[in-house]
C-alpha positions as CSV (number, residue, x, y, z in Angstrom):
1,M,1.1,-18.7,6.2
2,L,2.8,-15.8,7.8
3,F,2.3,-12.1,7.0
4,L,5.2,-10.0,8.1
5,P,5.3,-6.3,7.8
6,C,8.2,-4.8,5.8
7,Q,8.0,-1.0,5.1
8,D,4.5,-0.4,3.8
9,E,4.0,-4.0,2.6
10,L,3.4,-7.4,4.0
11,D,5.6,-10.3,3.0
12,C,3.6,-13.4,2.5
13,I,5.6,-16.4,3.6
14,N,4.5,-20.0,3.3
15,D,5.0,-22.8,5.8
16,D,8.3,-23.7,4.1
17,G,9.7,-20.2,4.7
18,R,9.6,-19.1,1.1
19,I,8.4,-15.5,0.3
20,L,5.5,-15.9,-2.1
21,G,5.0,-12.2,-2.6
22,K,3.9,-9.0,-1.0
23,I,0.7,-7.3,-0.2
24,R,0.5,-3.6,-0.6
25,F,-2.1,-0.9,-0.9
26,D,-2.8,0.3,-4.4
27,S,-3.9,3.9,-3.9
28,S,-5.1,4.2,-7.6
29,K,-7.6,1.3,-7.0
30,E,-8.1,2.0,-3.3
31,E,-7.6,-1.6,-2.4
32,H,-4.9,-4.0,-1.2
33,I,-3.2,-6.2,-3.9
34,F,-0.9,-9.2,-3.9
35,N,2.2,-9.1,-6.0
36,S,3.9,-12.5,-6.6
37,A,7.6,-12.7,-6.0
38,D,7.9,-15.2,-8.9
39,E,5.2,-15.2,-11.6
40,S,6.1,-18.9,-12.4
41,L,5.3,-19.9,-8.8
42,S,2.1,-21.9,-8.3
43,L,0.3,-21.2,-5.1
44,T,-1.5,-24.0,-3.3
45,A,-5.3,-23.7,-2.8
46,A,-4.6,-23.1,0.9
47,E,-2.1,-20.4,0.2
48,E,-4.5,-18.7,-2.3
49,A,-7.3,-18.8,0.3
50,S,-5.1,-17.4,3.0
51,I,-3.9,-14.5,0.8
52,S,-7.5,-13.8,-0.4
53,E,-8.7,-13.8,3.2
54,R,-6.0,-11.4,4.3
55,L,-6.7,-9.1,1.3
56,S,-10.4,-8.9,2.0
57,G,-9.7,-8.5,5.7
58,L,-7.3,-5.6,5.0
59,D,-9.9,-3.9,2.7
60,S,-12.6,-4.3,5.3
61,D,-10.4,-3.1,8.2
62,K,-10.6,-6.5,9.9
63,Y,-6.8,-6.4,9.8
64,S,-4.4,-3.5,9.7
65,M,-1.0,-3.1,8.1
66,P,1.6,-1.3,10.1
67,T,3.2,1.6,8.3
68,Q,6.7,2.8,8.8
69,D,7.2,6.0,10.8
70,D,10.0,8.0,9.3
71,D,10.2,10.5,12.1
């Protein structure tokens, strides 16, 4: 699973190169959330675990998400 920054989000890309969705920060909830690119898409257990680990790591500051500098 790759997590590639795009603007203020992370694209979640599986081993086949498909974008599964995006991780972004939800300021109203004060946490990072995953938005699926396709609601009909079924994630594998490994993909779900990888995304969950990344979400918890972002919320605990284990990982950081680059933000775009518009200057």
